C-alpha positions as CSV (number, residue, x, y, z in Angstrom):
1,X,79.4,98.6,110.9
2,X,80.3,99.1,107.2
3,X,83.4,100.8,106.0
4,X,81.6,103.9,104.8
5,X,80.1,104.4,108.2
6,X,83.6,104.1,109.7
7,X,84.9,106.8,107.4
8,X,82.1,109.1,108.4
9,X,82.7,108.5,112.1
10,X,86.4,109.3,111.8
11,X,85.6,112.5,109.9
12,X,83.3,113.5,112.7
13,X,86.0,112.5,115.2
14,X,88.5,114.8,113.5
15,X,86.0,117.7,113.5
16,X,85.1,117.3,117.2
17,X,88.5,116.8,118.8
18,X,90.3,119.8,117.4
19,X,90.7,121.4,120.9
20,X,92.1,118.2,122.4
21,X,95.2,118.4,120.2
22,X,95.6,122.1,119.7
23,X,99.2,122.9,118.7
24,X,99.4,125.3,121.6
25,X,99.9,122.4,124.0
26,X,103.5,123.2,124.6
27,X,106.4,125.1,123.0
28,X,108.3,121.9,121.9
29,X,105.1,120.6,120.2
30,X,104.5,124.0,118.5
31,X,108.0,124.1,117.1
32,X,107.9,120.5,115.9
33,X,104.5,121.0,114.2
34,X,105.7,124.2,112.5
35,X,108.8,122.4,111.2
36,X,106.8,119.4,110.1
37,X,104.4,121.6,108.1
38,X,107.4,123.1,106.3
39,X,108.6,119.5,105.4
40,X,105.2,119.0,103.9
41,X,104.7,115.3,104.3
42,X,105.5,112.1,106.2
43,X,106.2,108.7,104.6
44,X,104.6,105.8,106.6
45,X,104.6,102.1,105.8
46,X,101.7,100.0,107.0
47,X,99.4,97.1,106.5
48,X,98.0,96.5,103.0
49,X,94.5,97.1,104.1
50,X,92.3,99.3,101.9
51,X,90.5,100.9,104.9
52,X,93.7,101.8,106.7
53,X,95.3,103.0,103.6
54,X,92.4,105.4,103.1
55,X,91.5,106.5,106.7
56,X,95.0,107.1,108.2
57,X,96.2,109.6,105.5
58,X,92.8,111.4,105.4
59,X,92.6,111.8,109.2
60,X,96.2,112.9,109.6
61,X,95.9,115.5,106.7
62,X,92.6,116.8,108.2
63,X,94.3,117.2,111.6
64,X,97.6,118.8,110.7
65,X,97.5,119.8,107.0
66,X,100.4,117.4,106.4
67,X,100.3,114.9,103.6
68,X,100.9,111.2,104.6
69,X,102.4,109.2,101.8
70,X,101.3,105.7,102.8
71,X,103.2,102.7,101.5
72,X,101.3,99.4,102.0
73,X,103.2,96.2,102.4
74,X,104.1,93.3,104.6
75,X,106.5,94.1,107.5
76,X,109.1,91.6,106.1
77,X,109.0,93.4,102.7
78,X,109.4,96.8,104.3
79,X,112.4,95.5,106.4
80,X,114.0,94.2,103.2
81,X,113.5,97.6,101.6
82,X,115.1,99.4,104.5
83,X,118.1,97.1,104.4
84,X,118.6,97.7,100.7
85,X,118.2,101.4,101.0
86,X,120.7,101.6,103.8
87,X,123.2,99.7,101.7
88,X,122.8,102.4,99.1
89,X,122.7,105.2,101.7
90,X,119.2,106.1,100.8
91,X,116.5,107.1,103.3
92,X,112.9,107.3,102.1
93,X,110.8,106.1,105.1
94,X,109.9,108.0,108.2
95,X,107.8,105.6,110.3
96,X,106.5,102.1,110.2
97,X,103.3,100.5,111.4
98,X,103.6,96.7,111.3
99,X,104.0,93.3,113.0
100,X,106.2,92.1,115.8
101,X,108.8,89.8,114.3
102,X,110.2,92.2,111.7
103,X,110.2,95.0,114.2
104,X,112.0,92.9,116.9
105,X,114.4,90.7,114.9
106,X,115.3,93.1,112.1
107,X,114.5,96.8,112.7
108,X,115.3,96.8,116.4
109,X,118.2,94.3,116.3
110,X,119.9,96.0,113.4
111,X,119.4,99.5,114.9
112,X,117.2,100.9,112.1
113,X,114.9,102.7,114.5
114,X,115.1,105.6,116.9
115,X,113.4,105.7,120.4
116,X,109.9,107.1,120.3
117,X,109.4,107.8,124.0
118,X,111.6,110.9,124.1
119,X,109.7,112.6,121.4
120,X,106.2,112.0,122.8
121,X,104.9,115.5,123.6
122,X,101.1,115.7,123.4
123,X,99.7,115.9,127.0
124,X,97.0,113.3,126.2
125,X,99.7,110.9,125.1
126,X,101.8,111.4,128.2
127,X,98.8,111.1,130.5
128,X,99.2,107.5,131.9
129,X,95.5,107.5,133.0
130,X,94.5,107.3,129.3
131,X,96.3,104.0,128.8
132,X,95.1,100.5,129.8
133,X,98.5,99.8,131.3
134,X,98.8,103.1,133.0
135,X,101.4,104.4,130.5
136,X,102.2,104.1,126.8
137,X,102.7,100.5,125.9
138,X,106.2,99.8,124.6
139,X,107.1,96.3,123.6
140,X,110.9,96.4,123.6
141,X,113.1,95.8,126.7
142,X,114.1,99.4,127.0
143,X,110.5,100.6,126.8
144,X,111.2,103.2,124.1
145,X,111.4,101.9,120.6
146,X,108.4,99.8,119.6
147,X,105.0,101.3,120.6
148,X,102.0,99.0,120.8
149,X,98.7,100.6,119.7
150,X,96.5,97.5,119.6
151,X,95.9,94.4,121.7
152,X,93.1,92.2,120.6
153,X,92.0,88.6,121.2
154,X,92.8,86.6,118.1
155,X,91.0,83.5,116.7
156,X,93.1,80.4,116.9
157,X,91.4,79.0,113.8
158,X,88.4,79.5,111.5
159,X,86.2,76.7,110.3
160,X,83.6,76.3,107.5
161,X,80.7,74.7,109.4
162,X,79.3,73.0,106.3
163,X,82.4,70.8,106.5
164,X,83.5,70.9,110.1
165,X,81.1,71.1,113.0
166,X,82.3,73.2,116.1
167,X,81.8,70.2,118.3
168,X,84.3,68.3,116.2
169,X,87.1,70.6,117.2
170,X,87.2,70.9,121.0
171,X,90.9,70.1,121.8
172,X,94.2,70.2,119.9
173,X,94.1,66.4,119.4
174,X,90.9,66.8,117.3
175,X,93.0,68.6,114.7
176,X,95.0,65.4,114.2
177,X,92.0,63.3,113.3
178,X,92.9,61.5,110.0
179,X,89.6,62.7,108.5
180,X,91.0,66.3,108.4
181,X,94.1,65.2,106.4
182,X,94.3,67.5,103.4
183,X,91.5,69.7,104.7
184,X,93.6,72.2,106.8
185,X,95.3,75.3,105.5
186,X,98.0,77.6,107.1
187,X,99.8,80.8,106.4
188,X,103.5,80.2,105.4
189,X,105.2,79.6,108.8
190,X,108.9,80.0,107.6
191,X,108.8,83.8,107.1
192,X,107.9,86.6,109.6
193,X,104.2,87.1,109.9
194,X,101.0,85.5,111.1
195,X,101.9,82.1,109.9
196,X,104.9,81.7,112.2
197,X,103.0,83.4,115.1
198,X,100.4,80.7,114.8
199,X,102.9,77.9,114.6
200,X,105.0,79.2,117.5
201,X,101.9,79.6,119.7
202,X,100.9,76.0,119.0
203,X,104.5,74.8,119.6
204,X,104.6,76.7,123.0
205,X,101.2,75.4,124.1
206,X,101.1,71.7,123.0
207,X,104.7,70.9,121.9
208,X,107.1,70.0,119.1
209,X,105.7,66.6,118.3
210,X,102.2,68.0,117.8
211,X,103.4,70.7,115.4
212,X,105.3,68.0,113.4
213,X,102.2,65.9,113.1
214,X,100.0,68.8,112.3
215,X,102.3,70.4,109.6
216,X,103.6,67.2,108.1
217,X,101.2,64.2,108.7
218,X,98.0,66.2,108.1
219,X,99.3,67.4,104.7
220,X,98.0,70.9,105.0
221,X,98.0,73.5,102.3
222,X,100.3,76.5,102.9
223,X,99.7,79.9,101.4
224,X,101.6,83.3,101.6
225,X,98.4,85.3,101.0
226,X,95.7,85.8,103.7
227,X,93.2,86.6,101.0
228,X,93.7,83.2,99.4
229,X,93.2,81.6,102.8
230,X,90.0,83.5,103.3
231,X,88.8,82.5,99.9
232,X,89.6,78.8,100.5
233,X,87.7,79.0,103.8
234,X,84.6,80.7,102.2
235,X,84.5,78.3,99.3
236,X,85.0,75.3,101.5
237,X,88.2,74.3,99.7
238,X,89.6,73.8,103.2
239,X,87.4,73.4,106.2
240,X,90.0,74.3,108.8
241,X,91.9,77.5,108.1
242,X,94.5,79.2,110.3
243,X,95.3,83.0,109.7
244,X,92.4,83.8,107.6
245,X,91.8,87.6,107.2
246,X,89.6,88.3,110.2
247,X,87.6,91.3,109.0
248,X,86.6,89.9,105.6
249,X,85.8,86.5,107.2
250,X,83.5,88.2,109.8
251,X,81.8,90.2,107.0
252,X,81.2,87.0,105.0
253,X,79.8,85.3,108.1
254,X,77.4,88.2,108.6
255,X,76.3,87.8,105.0
256,X,75.3,84.2,105.8
257,X,78.3,82.0,104.9
258,X,78.8,79.1,107.3
259,X,82.0,80.4,108.9
260,X,83.0,80.4,112.6
261,X,86.0,81.7,114.5
262,X,87.3,79.5,117.3
263,X,89.3,81.5,119.9
264,X,90.5,78.6,122.1
265,X,90.4,74.9,122.7
266,X,90.3,73.0,125.9
267,X,94.1,72.7,126.1
268,X,94.9,75.9,124.2
269,X,93.7,79.1,126.1
270,X,92.9,82.2,124.1
271,X,95.6,84.5,123.0
272,X,96.1,88.3,122.5
273,X,98.0,89.9,119.7
274,X,99.2,93.3,118.5
275,X,98.6,92.2,114.9
276,X,99.8,95.1,112.7
277,X,99.5,97.5,115.7
278,X,103.2,98.2,116.4
279,X,104.8,101.6,115.6
280,X,108.4,102.4,115.0
281,X,110.2,105.6,114.0
282,X,112.9,104.9,111.4
283,X,116.2,106.6,112.0
284,X,117.7,109.1,109.5
285,X,114.2,109.9,108.3
286,X,113.7,112.2,105.3
287,X,111.1,114.2,107.3
288,X,112.2,114.1,110.9
289,X,109.7,116.6,112.3
290,X,106.8,115.1,110.5
291,X,107.8,111.7,111.8
292,X,107.6,113.0,115.4
293,X,104.2,114.5,114.7
294,X,103.0,111.2,113.3
295,X,104.1,109.1,116.3
296,X,102.4,111.5,118.6
297,X,99.2,111.4,116.6
298,X,99.1,107.6,116.2
299,X,99.5,107.4,120.0
300,X,96.7,109.9,120.6
301,X,93.0,109.1,121.0
302,X,92.2,110.3,117.5
303,X,95.1,108.4,115.8
304,X,94.6,105.2,117.7
305,X,90.9,105.2,117.2
306,X,91.3,105.8,113.5
307,X,93.6,102.8,113.3
308,X,91.4,100.6,115.5
309,X,88.3,101.3,113.5
310,X,90.0,100.8,110.2
311,X,91.6,97.5,111.3
312,X,88.9,96.2,113.6
313,X,91.3,95.9,116.6
314,X,91.2,96.7,120.3
315,X,93.3,99.9,121.1
316,X,95.7,100.1,124.0
317,X,94.2,103.4,125.2
318,X,91.2,103.3,127.6
319,X,89.5,106.5,126.5
320,X,88.1,105.0,123.2
321,X,84.6,103.5,123.1
322,X,85.8,100.3,121.4
323,X,82.5,98.5,122.1
324,X,80.8,100.8,119.7
325,X,82.7,99.3,116.7
326,X,84.1,95.9,117.9
327,X,82.6,92.5,118.7
328,X,83.1,91.7,122.4
329,X,85.0,88.5,121.4
330,X,88.1,90.5,120.3
331,X,88.2,92.8,123.4
332,X,90.5,91.5,126.2
333,X,88.8,91.3,129.6
334,X,90.7,93.4,132.2
335,X,92.6,91.2,134.7
336,X,92.5,88.1,132.6
337,X,95.9,86.5,131.6
338,X,96.1,85.7,127.9
339,X,98.8,84.1,125.9
340,X,100.5,87.1,124.2
341,X,101.7,86.1,120.7
342,X,103.5,89.4,120.4
343,X,105.3,89.4,123.7
344,X,109.0,90.4,123.2
345,X,110.6,87.2,124.6
346,X,108.2,85.0,122.6
347,X,108.9,87.0,119.4
348,X,112.7,87.0,119.6
349,X,113.2,83.6,121.2
350,X,110.4,81.1,120.7
351,X,109.1,82.5,117.5
352,X,112.4,82.6,115.7
353,X,113.5,79.2,117.1
354,X,110.3,77.6,115.7
355,X,110.5,79.4,112.4
356,X,114.0,78.1,111.7
357,X,113.0,74.6,112.9
358,X,110.0,74.6,110.6
359,X,112.1,75.9,107.7
360,X,114.2,72.8,108.0
361,X,111.3,70.5,108.6
362,X,109.4,71.7,105.6
363,X,112.5,71.9,103.4
364,X,112.1,75.6,102.6
C-alpha cells in the first residue's frame, strides 16, 4: 500500500466513524472537548516521519476541529528541550509520542509527565474488550503514565543479499566471521534510541563478550541517522545493517533491491517492540484540555489506526484490521512469548547498564 492510499483510507475512516466518538458520550468528555476547542490547539511531539507528521494532524483536526501543532524530533531531543524549558519556567508541549528509553529514564524519572489513565473518558477506550491485553496497555509500573499504542515484531538485522546470503547468517556466531569485518553498520548505541535497544537485546541474549567482539573486533560503522543506515544498506556500502529504517527498506525491497529483513537467529529469538508507539502527557501543559482530548483520541480505534497505518506498526487494540495494511511478519502471534525490547525493566535496567558500558568501551 502506498502513502497516498493510506491517506485516503484514513480520510474515509474519519468520515465513517463519527458516531463512534460523538462528543455526547458523557458529560466529562463533553466539557473537556468544549474547553479544548476554546484552547484551539494541542502541541504534540512525535517521530520525524513525513507520513505521521501529515496524517495525525489532519485526522485529529477532521475529528475535533482542533489544530495539532506537530513537532517532529527524536525522543532524546524532545527530552532535552523539556529539561531546558523547565529550567526557564516555560511550557510549550502538551503531549509526546516517542520511544521507551527517554520516556522511562528521563520524562518519567524526572516527573515531567502526568498520569493518563485518570483522564481516559471515551467509552471505546475504557472498554477492555477492545484491547489485546484486555485493557489499555501501560508500560510504567503504576500502569498510568506511559501508554503503549504499538507492539510489533522487529527485524534483528537487514542484509543486502548481493553481498551477504541469508544462509550465511543463521546464528549469532556467524556475525563474528572475519569476512564481515568492516561490513557491518549500527545505529549509535550510546544515546537513547534504536541503537542501544539493539545492543542491549544482543547483550541480554548472547552476552557481554559477544557484544564486545561485535562492536569492537568487527570494526563496524556507526551512524546517528537511520536514513544513512538505510542508504548504506541499499547501496551495498555495508552488507549487514542494524536499525535500518524499516518502512523505506521494505519499499526498496518491493522495488527490486536485494534487501532482506532477518527477524531471528537460531540463538536469538524474535523480539517485539513499541518503536515510537509510546504516549505521555506532559505536566503543566499550555493546552490542558486539548492534551486530554489528544490522549483519548490516540488511544481510540481511529487514532491508533491512523498512527499504525502511518508508521507501519501493529496496534495494541484488537478492533483494527491490521492485516489489511501490514505484512504478517510484523504482527505478533497471540500466545507466543517474544523478547520485549521495550519492557520497563529491560529499558530502565539492562538498557541503561549496557548503554553506559558501551559508552566507556567505545570511548564516547
